[in-house]
C-alpha positions as a Markdown table, in Angstrom:
| # | Residue | x | y | z |
|---|---|---|---|---|
| 1 | Met | 88.3 | 79.5 | 119.6 |
| 2 | Leu | 89.6 | 81.7 | 116.9 |
| 3 | Asn | 88.6 | 85.4 | 117.1 |
| 4 | Phe | 88.1 | 86.8 | 113.6 |
| 5 | Ala | 87.3 | 90.3 | 114.8 |
| 6 | Pro | 89.6 | 92.8 | 113.2 |
| 7 | Thr | 91.8 | 95.0 | 115.3 |
| 8 | Gln | 91.2 | 98.7 | 115.4 |
| 9 | Glu | 94.0 | 99.3 | 113.0 |
| 10 | Gln | 92.7 | 96.6 | 110.6 |
| 11 | Glu | 89.2 | 98.1 | 110.8 |
| 12 | Glu | 90.5 | 101.5 | 109.9 |
| 13 | Ile | 92.4 | 100.0 | 106.9 |
| 14 | Arg | 89.3 | 98.2 | 105.8 |
| 15 | Gln | 87.2 | 101.4 | 106.0 |
| 16 | Leu | 89.9 | 103.2 | 103.9 |
| 17 | Ala | 89.8 | 100.3 | 101.3 |
| 18 | Gln | 86.0 | 100.4 | 101.3 |
| 19 | Ser | 85.9 | 104.1 | 100.7 |
| 20 | Leu | 88.3 | 103.9 | 97.8 |
| 21 | Ala | 86.4 | 100.9 | 96.4 |
| 22 | Met | 83.1 | 102.8 | 96.3 |
| 23 | Glu | 84.4 | 106.2 | 95.3 |
| 24 | Gln | 87.2 | 105.2 | 92.9 |
| 25 | Val | 87.2 | 101.5 | 91.9 |
| 26 | Arg | 83.5 | 100.8 | 91.2 |
| 27 | Pro | 82.9 | 103.9 | 89.1 |
| 28 | Gln | 85.8 | 102.9 | 86.9 |
| 29 | Gly | 84.9 | 99.2 | 86.5 |
| 30 | Arg | 83.1 | 99.5 | 83.2 |
| 31 | Ser | 85.6 | 101.9 | 81.6 |
| 32 | Ala | 88.5 | 99.8 | 82.8 |
| 33 | Glu | 86.9 | 96.8 | 81.1 |
| 34 | Gln | 86.7 | 98.8 | 77.9 |
| 35 | Gln | 90.3 | 99.8 | 78.1 |
| 36 | Gly | 91.5 | 96.4 | 79.2 |
| 37 | Asp | 93.5 | 97.6 | 82.2 |
| 38 | Ile | 93.5 | 99.7 | 85.3 |
| 39 | Ser | 94.1 | 103.5 | 84.8 |
| 40 | Pro | 97.5 | 104.8 | 85.9 |
| 41 | Ala | 95.7 | 107.5 | 87.9 |
| 42 | Leu | 93.7 | 105.0 | 90.0 |
| 43 | Met | 96.8 | 102.9 | 90.5 |
| 44 | Lys | 98.7 | 105.9 | 91.7 |
| 45 | Thr | 95.9 | 106.8 | 94.2 |
| 46 | Leu | 96.0 | 103.3 | 95.6 |
| 47 | Thr | 99.8 | 103.3 | 95.9 |
| 48 | Gln | 99.8 | 106.6 | 97.7 |
| 49 | Thr | 97.5 | 105.2 | 100.4 |
| 50 | Gly | 100.0 | 102.3 | 101.1 |
| 51 | Leu | 97.4 | 99.7 | 100.4 |
| 52 | Thr | 99.4 | 98.2 | 97.5 |
| 53 | Thr | 102.8 | 98.3 | 99.1 |
| 54 | Pro | 102.8 | 95.4 | 101.6 |
| 55 | Phe | 106.6 | 95.3 | 101.9 |
| 56 | Pro | 109.0 | 95.9 | 104.7 |
| 57 | Glu | 109.9 | 99.5 | 105.4 |
| 58 | Glu | 113.6 | 98.8 | 104.5 |
| 59 | Tyr | 112.3 | 98.4 | 100.9 |
| 60 | Gly | 110.2 | 101.5 | 101.1 |
| 61 | Gly | 106.9 | 99.6 | 101.8 |
| 62 | Ser | 104.1 | 100.3 | 104.3 |
| 63 | Gly | 105.1 | 97.3 | 106.5 |
| 64 | Val | 105.3 | 93.5 | 106.6 |
| 65 | Val | 102.4 | 91.8 | 104.9 |
| 66 | Glu | 99.6 | 90.4 | 107.1 |
| 67 | Ala | 97.2 | 88.0 | 105.5 |
| 68 | Val | 94.2 | 89.0 | 107.5 |
| 69 | Thr | 94.7 | 92.7 | 106.8 |
| 70 | Tyr | 95.2 | 92.1 | 103.1 |
| 71 | Thr | 92.3 | 89.7 | 102.9 |
| 72 | Leu | 90.1 | 92.5 | 104.2 |
| 73 | Ile | 91.6 | 94.9 | 101.6 |
| 74 | Ala | 91.1 | 92.3 | 98.9 |
| 75 | Glu | 87.4 | 91.8 | 99.8 |
| 76 | Glu | 86.7 | 95.6 | 99.8 |
| 77 | Leu | 88.5 | 95.9 | 96.4 |
| 78 | Gly | 86.5 | 93.0 | 95.1 |
| 79 | Phe | 83.3 | 94.7 | 96.4 |
| 80 | Gly | 84.3 | 97.6 | 94.2 |
| 81 | Asp | 85.1 | 95.6 | 91.1 |
| 82 | Gly | 86.5 | 92.1 | 90.9 |
| 83 | Ala | 88.5 | 92.6 | 87.7 |
| 84 | Leu | 90.3 | 95.6 | 89.0 |
| 85 | Ala | 90.9 | 93.9 | 92.4 |
| 86 | Met | 92.5 | 90.9 | 90.6 |
| 87 | Asn | 94.5 | 93.3 | 88.5 |
| 88 | Ile | 96.0 | 94.7 | 91.7 |
| 89 | Ile | 96.4 | 91.4 | 93.5 |
| 90 | Gly | 97.8 | 89.7 | 90.5 |
| 91 | Ser | 100.5 | 92.3 | 90.2 |
| 92 | Leu | 101.4 | 92.2 | 93.9 |
| 93 | Met | 101.9 | 88.4 | 94.0 |
| 94 | Gly | 105.1 | 88.7 | 91.9 |
| 95 | Pro | 107.1 | 90.8 | 94.4 |
| 96 | Leu | 105.3 | 89.2 | 97.4 |
| 97 | Thr | 106.6 | 85.8 | 96.2 |
| 98 | Val | 110.1 | 87.2 | 96.0 |
| 99 | Leu | 109.7 | 88.6 | 99.5 |
| 100 | Leu | 108.5 | 85.3 | 100.9 |
| 101 | Ala | 110.9 | 83.0 | 99.1 |
| 102 | Gly | 113.8 | 85.0 | 97.8 |
| 103 | Asp | 117.1 | 86.1 | 99.3 |
| 104 | Lys | 118.1 | 89.6 | 100.3 |
| 105 | Ser | 119.6 | 90.6 | 97.0 |
| 106 | Gln | 116.6 | 89.4 | 95.0 |
| 107 | Gln | 114.3 | 91.2 | 97.4 |
| 108 | Gln | 116.2 | 94.4 | 97.2 |
| 109 | His | 116.3 | 94.3 | 93.4 |
| 110 | Tyr | 112.7 | 93.4 | 92.6 |
| 111 | Ile | 110.7 | 94.9 | 95.5 |
| 112 | Thr | 112.2 | 98.3 | 95.9 |
| 113 | Pro | 110.8 | 99.6 | 92.5 |
| 114 | Phe | 107.2 | 98.9 | 93.7 |
| 115 | Ser | 107.6 | 101.3 | 96.6 |
| 116 | Asp | 109.1 | 104.2 | 94.5 |
| 117 | Ala | 107.1 | 107.3 | 95.2 |
| 118 | Ser | 107.2 | 108.5 | 91.6 |
| 119 | Arg | 107.0 | 105.3 | 89.5 |
| 120 | Gly | 105.9 | 102.6 | 91.9 |
| 121 | His | 102.3 | 102.7 | 90.6 |
| 122 | Leu | 103.6 | 101.8 | 87.1 |
| 123 | Gln | 105.4 | 98.6 | 88.2 |
| 124 | Arg | 103.7 | 95.2 | 87.5 |
| 125 | Gly | 104.6 | 91.8 | 88.8 |
| 126 | Ser | 103.0 | 88.4 | 88.0 |
| 127 | Leu | 102.7 | 84.9 | 89.4 |
| 128 | Gly | 101.9 | 82.0 | 87.1 |
| 129 | Phe | 100.0 | 79.4 | 89.1 |
| 130 | Ala | 97.2 | 77.5 | 87.3 |
| 131 | Glu | 97.8 | 75.4 | 84.2 |
| 132 | Arg | 95.7 | 74.4 | 81.2 |
| 133 | Thr | 95.1 | 71.0 | 82.8 |
| 134 | Gly | 94.3 | 72.2 | 86.3 |
| 135 | Gly | 93.1 | 74.8 | 88.7 |
| 136 | Tyr | 94.6 | 76.7 | 91.7 |
| 137 | Tyr | 95.8 | 73.6 | 93.5 |
| 138 | Val | 99.4 | 72.9 | 94.3 |
| 139 | Thr | 99.0 | 69.2 | 93.5 |
| 140 | Glu | 97.8 | 70.1 | 90.0 |
| 141 | Ile | 101.0 | 71.9 | 89.1 |
| 142 | Ser | 102.7 | 69.8 | 86.4 |
| 143 | Ala | 105.2 | 72.2 | 84.9 |
| 144 | Thr | 108.6 | 70.8 | 85.7 |
| 145 | Ile | 112.3 | 71.8 | 85.9 |
| 146 | Arg | 115.4 | 69.6 | 85.8 |
| 147 | Thr | 118.9 | 70.6 | 86.5 |
| 148 | Glu | 121.4 | 70.7 | 83.7 |
| 149 | Gly | 124.8 | 72.1 | 84.5 |
| 150 | Glu | 124.3 | 75.6 | 86.0 |
| 151 | Gln | 120.8 | 76.1 | 84.7 |
| 152 | Tyr | 117.3 | 74.6 | 84.8 |
| 153 | Ile | 115.4 | 73.2 | 81.9 |
| 154 | Leu | 111.7 | 74.2 | 82.1 |
| 155 | Asn | 108.8 | 72.4 | 80.5 |
| 156 | Gly | 105.1 | 72.9 | 80.9 |
| 157 | Ser | 102.4 | 75.6 | 80.6 |
| 158 | Lys | 100.7 | 78.4 | 82.6 |
| 159 | Arg | 97.3 | 80.0 | 82.0 |
| 160 | Asp | 95.6 | 83.2 | 83.1 |
| 161 | Val | 98.8 | 84.8 | 84.3 |
| 162 | Ile | 97.7 | 88.3 | 85.2 |
| 163 | His | 100.2 | 90.9 | 83.8 |
| 164 | Gly | 102.0 | 87.9 | 82.3 |
| 165 | Gly | 102.7 | 89.7 | 79.1 |
| 166 | Gln | 104.8 | 92.4 | 80.6 |
| 167 | Ser | 105.9 | 92.2 | 84.2 |
| 168 | Ser | 109.0 | 92.1 | 86.5 |
| 169 | Pro | 109.4 | 90.0 | 88.5 |
| 170 | Arg | 107.7 | 87.3 | 86.4 |
| 171 | Val | 107.4 | 84.3 | 88.7 |
| 172 | Val | 106.0 | 80.8 | 87.9 |
| 173 | Leu | 105.3 | 77.9 | 90.2 |
| 174 | Val | 106.8 | 74.6 | 89.0 |
| 175 | Arg | 108.1 | 71.4 | 90.5 |
| 176 | Leu | 111.2 | 69.4 | 90.3 |
| 177 | Glu | 111.0 | 66.7 | 87.8 |
| 178 | Gly | 110.0 | 63.4 | 89.4 |
| 179 | Thr | 108.4 | 64.9 | 92.5 |
| 180 | Ser | 104.8 | 65.3 | 93.6 |
| 181 | Gly | 102.8 | 67.0 | 96.3 |
| 182 | Thr | 104.5 | 70.0 | 98.0 |
| 183 | Gly | 108.0 | 68.6 | 98.5 |
| 184 | Gly | 109.3 | 69.6 | 95.1 |
| 185 | Leu | 107.4 | 72.9 | 94.6 |
| 186 | Cys | 109.6 | 75.8 | 93.3 |
| 187 | Ala | 109.2 | 79.4 | 92.5 |
| 188 | Leu | 111.2 | 80.4 | 89.4 |
| 189 | Met | 111.7 | 83.9 | 87.9 |
| 190 | Val | 111.4 | 83.5 | 84.2 |
| 191 | Pro | 112.7 | 85.9 | 81.5 |
| 192 | Leu | 110.4 | 85.3 | 78.5 |
| 193 | Asp | 113.0 | 86.3 | 75.9 |
| 194 | Ile | 114.7 | 82.8 | 76.2 |
| 195 | Ala | 114.6 | 80.0 | 73.7 |
| 196 | Gly | 111.7 | 77.6 | 74.2 |
| 197 | Ala | 109.4 | 80.1 | 75.9 |
| 198 | Arg | 106.2 | 81.3 | 74.1 |
| 199 | Val | 103.8 | 83.9 | 75.4 |
| 200 | Ser | 100.2 | 84.2 | 74.2 |
| 201 | Leu | 98.2 | 87.3 | 75.3 |
| 202 | Asp | 94.7 | 86.4 | 76.3 |
| 203 | Glu | 92.2 | 88.0 | 74.0 |
| 204 | Gly | 88.4 | 87.9 | 73.8 |
| 205 | Lys | 88.1 | 86.8 | 77.5 |
| 206 | Leu | 84.7 | 86.2 | 79.1 |
| 207 | Gly | 85.6 | 88.1 | 82.3 |
| 208 | Leu | 88.4 | 89.8 | 84.2 |
| 209 | Ile | 89.0 | 91.8 | 81.0 |
| 210 | Ala | 90.4 | 94.7 | 83.1 |
| 211 | Ala | 93.1 | 92.4 | 84.4 |
| 212 | Pro | 95.2 | 91.7 | 81.3 |
| 213 | Ser | 96.6 | 88.2 | 81.3 |
| 214 | Ala | 98.7 | 85.8 | 79.2 |
| 215 | Ala | 99.4 | 82.1 | 78.8 |
| 216 | Tyr | 102.9 | 80.5 | 78.8 |
| 217 | Thr | 104.3 | 77.5 | 77.0 |
| 218 | Phe | 107.7 | 76.2 | 77.8 |
| 219 | Glu | 109.5 | 73.6 | 75.8 |
| 220 | Asn | 113.0 | 72.8 | 77.1 |
| 221 | Ala | 113.5 | 76.5 | 78.0 |
| 222 | Pro | 116.8 | 77.1 | 79.8 |
| 223 | Val | 116.6 | 79.3 | 82.9 |
| 224 | Ser | 119.6 | 80.4 | 85.0 |
| 225 | Ala | 119.9 | 78.8 | 88.4 |
| 226 | Thr | 120.1 | 82.3 | 89.9 |
| 227 | Cys | 116.4 | 82.7 | 89.0 |
| 228 | Met | 115.3 | 80.2 | 91.7 |
| 229 | Leu | 113.6 | 81.7 | 94.7 |
| 230 | Gly | 114.7 | 79.8 | 97.8 |
| 231 | Gln | 114.7 | 76.1 | 97.9 |
| 232 | Pro | 112.4 | 73.5 | 96.3 |
| 233 | Gly | 109.6 | 72.8 | 98.8 |
| 234 | Gly | 110.6 | 75.7 | 100.9 |
| 235 | Ser | 108.1 | 77.3 | 103.3 |
| 236 | Gly | 108.3 | 80.6 | 101.5 |
| 237 | Val | 107.1 | 79.1 | 98.2 |
| 238 | Leu | 104.2 | 77.3 | 99.8 |
| 239 | Arg | 103.2 | 80.3 | 101.8 |
| 240 | Ala | 103.2 | 82.4 | 98.6 |
| 241 | Ala | 100.9 | 79.9 | 96.9 |
| 242 | Ala | 98.6 | 79.8 | 99.9 |
| 243 | Leu | 98.5 | 83.6 | 100.1 |
| 244 | Tyr | 97.5 | 83.9 | 96.5 |
| 245 | Asn | 94.6 | 81.6 | 97.1 |
| 246 | Ile | 93.5 | 83.4 | 100.2 |
| 247 | Leu | 93.6 | 86.8 | 98.5 |
| 248 | Arg | 91.7 | 85.4 | 95.5 |
| 249 | Ala | 89.1 | 84.1 | 98.0 |
| 250 | Gly | 88.9 | 87.6 | 99.5 |
| 251 | Val | 88.2 | 89.2 | 96.1 |
| 252 | Ala | 85.6 | 86.5 | 95.3 |
| 253 | Cys | 83.8 | 87.2 | 98.7 |
| 254 | Gly | 83.8 | 90.9 | 97.8 |
| 255 | Thr | 82.2 | 90.2 | 94.4 |
| 256 | Ala | 79.6 | 88.0 | 96.0 |
| 257 | Arg | 78.8 | 90.7 | 98.6 |
| 258 | Ala | 78.5 | 93.3 | 95.9 |
| 259 | Ala | 76.0 | 91.1 | 94.0 |
| 260 | Leu | 74.0 | 90.5 | 97.1 |
| 261 | Asp | 73.8 | 94.2 | 98.1 |
| 262 | Tyr | 73.0 | 95.3 | 94.6 |
| 263 | Ala | 70.3 | 92.7 | 94.2 |
| 264 | Met | 68.8 | 93.6 | 97.6 |
| 265 | Asp | 68.6 | 97.3 | 96.7 |
| 266 | Tyr | 67.0 | 96.5 | 93.4 |
| 267 | Ala | 64.5 | 94.1 | 95.0 |
| 268 | Arg | 63.5 | 96.7 | 97.6 |
| 269 | Gly | 62.8 | 99.3 | 94.9 |
| 270 | Arg | 61.2 | 97.1 | 92.2 |
| 271 | Ile | 57.4 | 97.0 | 92.7 |
| 272 | Ala | 55.3 | 94.2 | 91.4 |
| 273 | Phe | 51.6 | 93.7 | 92.1 |
| 274 | Gly | 51.7 | 96.5 | 94.6 |
| 275 | Arg | 54.6 | 95.6 | 96.7 |
| 276 | Pro | 58.5 | 95.3 | 96.6 |
| 277 | Ile | 59.6 | 92.0 | 95.0 |
| 278 | Val | 61.9 | 91.4 | 98.0 |
| 279 | Ser | 58.7 | 90.6 | 100.0 |
| 280 | Tyr | 58.0 | 87.6 | 97.9 |
| 281 | Gln | 59.3 | 84.3 | 99.2 |
| 282 | Gly | 60.9 | 83.3 | 95.9 |
| 283 | Ile | 63.2 | 86.3 | 96.1 |
| 284 | Ala | 63.6 | 86.4 | 99.9 |
| 285 | Phe | 64.7 | 82.8 | 100.1 |
| 286 | Met | 67.2 | 83.4 | 97.3 |
| 287 | Val | 68.7 | 86.4 | 99.0 |
| 288 | Ala | 68.9 | 84.6 | 102.4 |
| 289 | Glu | 70.7 | 81.6 | 100.8 |
| 290 | Met | 73.2 | 84.0 | 99.2 |
| 291 | Ala | 73.9 | 85.7 | 102.5 |
| 292 | Met | 74.3 | 82.3 | 104.3 |
| 293 | Lys | 76.7 | 80.9 | 101.8 |
| 294 | Leu | 78.7 | 84.1 | 101.7 |
| 295 | Asp | 79.2 | 84.1 | 105.4 |
| 296 | Ala | 80.4 | 80.5 | 105.3 |
| 297 | Ala | 83.0 | 81.3 | 102.5 |
| 298 | Arg | 84.1 | 84.4 | 104.4 |
| 299 | Leu | 84.7 | 82.4 | 107.6 |
| 300 | Leu | 86.8 | 79.8 | 105.6 |
| 301 | Thr | 88.8 | 82.7 | 104.1 |
| 302 | Trp | 89.4 | 84.4 | 107.5 |
| 303 | Arg | 90.5 | 81.1 | 109.1 |
| 304 | Ala | 93.0 | 80.5 | 106.3 |
| 305 | Ala | 94.3 | 84.1 | 106.7 |
| 306 | Thr | 94.6 | 83.7 | 110.4 |
| 307 | Ser | 96.5 | 80.5 | 110.0 |
| 308 | Trp | 98.9 | 82.2 | 107.6 |
| 309 | Asp | 99.6 | 85.0 | 110.1 |
| 310 | Arg | 100.1 | 82.5 | 112.9 |
| 311 | Gly | 102.7 | 80.5 | 110.9 |
| 312 | Thr | 100.6 | 77.3 | 110.7 |
| 313 | Gly | 102.3 | 74.3 | 109.0 |
| 314 | Cys | 102.6 | 74.7 | 105.3 |
| 315 | Glu | 100.6 | 71.5 | 104.4 |
| 316 | Thr | 97.6 | 72.7 | 106.5 |
| 317 | Leu | 98.0 | 76.2 | 105.2 |
| 318 | Val | 97.9 | 75.2 | 101.6 |
| 319 | Gln | 94.8 | 73.1 | 102.1 |
| 320 | Glu | 93.0 | 75.8 | 103.9 |
| 321 | Gly | 93.8 | 78.4 | 101.2 |
| 322 | Glu | 92.6 | 76.0 | 98.5 |
| 323 | Ala | 89.4 | 75.3 | 100.3 |
| 324 | Ala | 88.7 | 79.0 | 100.9 |
| 325 | Gln | 89.3 | 80.0 | 97.3 |
| 326 | Tyr | 87.1 | 77.1 | 96.0 |
| 327 | Gln | 84.2 | 77.9 | 98.2 |
| 328 | Ala | 84.5 | 81.7 | 97.7 |
| 329 | Ile | 84.6 | 81.5 | 93.9 |
| 330 | Lys | 81.7 | 79.0 | 94.0 |
| 331 | Ile | 79.5 | 81.5 | 96.0 |
| 332 | Ala | 80.7 | 84.4 | 93.8 |
| 333 | Lys | 79.5 | 82.6 | 90.7 |
| 334 | Ser | 76.1 | 81.6 | 92.2 |
| 335 | Ala | 75.5 | 85.0 | 93.9 |
| 336 | Thr | 76.2 | 86.9 | 90.7 |
| 337 | Ile | 73.9 | 84.5 | 88.7 |
| 338 | Asp | 71.2 | 84.9 | 91.3 |
| 339 | Ala | 71.6 | 88.7 | 91.2 |
| 340 | Ile | 70.8 | 88.6 | 87.5 |
| 341 | Gln | 67.8 | 86.4 | 88.2 |
| 342 | Ile | 66.5 | 89.0 | 90.7 |
| 343 | Leu | 67.1 | 91.9 | 88.3 |
| 344 | Gly | 65.3 | 90.0 | 85.5 |
| 345 | Gly | 65.9 | 91.4 | 82.0 |
| 346 | Ala | 67.7 | 94.4 | 83.5 |
| 347 | Gly | 70.4 | 92.1 | 84.8 |
| 348 | Phe | 71.6 | 91.4 | 81.2 |
| 349 | Ile | 72.1 | 94.9 | 80.1 |
| 350 | Gln | 75.2 | 97.1 | 80.8 |
| 351 | Asp | 73.2 | 99.7 | 82.6 |
| 352 | His | 73.7 | 97.5 | 85.6 |
| 353 | Pro | 77.1 | 95.9 | 86.7 |
| 354 | Ala | 75.6 | 92.5 | 87.5 |
| 355 | Glu | 76.4 | 90.9 | 84.2 |
| 356 | Met | 80.0 | 92.1 | 84.4 |
| 357 | Trp | 80.4 | 90.8 | 87.9 |
| 358 | Met | 79.0 | 87.4 | 86.8 |
| 359 | Arg | 81.6 | 87.2 | 84.0 |
| 360 | Asn | 84.4 | 88.2 | 86.3 |
| 361 | Ala | 83.4 | 85.5 | 88.9 |
| 362 | Ala | 83.2 | 82.8 | 86.2 |
| 363 | Ala | 86.7 | 83.8 | 84.9 |
| 364 | Met | 88.3 | 83.4 | 88.3 |
| 365 | Glu | 88.2 | 79.6 | 88.2 |
């Protein structure tokens, strides 16, 4: 039987992430939404702790990435604020994909700047996964490339690419023309100053406003063959796709937990007809169901993270990651909606963060 209990080191890292989430991340959630991005000062603080540099020491990082450890970090950051957590995770997935799928020269070139002591916190990466016609599932990736001489011709689209407007490396998941499933999946670094590439910054978003994003459209866009990371269908590409889903699931679990805790605290203090509203069955049953579903989603997420660390086969790993993110986002949406129901009219005003959390959860799909 799998043991999901964190090691002593992982627990210490989780506590550090939780402390930063409550003292630094959550207090800045509303202001970051107004500004549309994370503050450089907060990003610098997180970088100095080593929580945002999961890269080998040879590249100046804090150590090789472990999915379980970073799932715990993602949940705590999501507990602080889901949009800021996705801002951080979305940026990390660019260099992490290079780390998992690229060669040594690509890793050296693109990863080292993120670990720079003076300017690492200013670096942004991105990973384009979902498309306008699908979600965060490998089988729904329809953007394609075909070989033409010493370059690839790229066609398709990407949506909700966090930091997609300005990032390096800028990675997109595509597939070889004529393939399906995981066999032809590729990770391609794409310069957006090429012919046939169009970038549209996302404006007027419902949620995740503090995680700036963009949409891509490619029409016969030529990309150099040197921009390919690894081989089509390689394990590194599939592990990167699975890791993104696992970390997104961690953020969603953190958002759901934040909503549950906030609603519980409010229900204990809100007095109606002479007693706290948490004592009424209608509220108590709602809270109990939120807690039950959160535990189920968290277990799925931890199982996928444990499989990732153990090197489980890519097909199974991709499926577990997709299942975890689906269930985690589903509970994040329902938990935040239920939190607003428990708060009543107070849940809709900006004096409370519940309405912001609900919008963030909805925007994660």
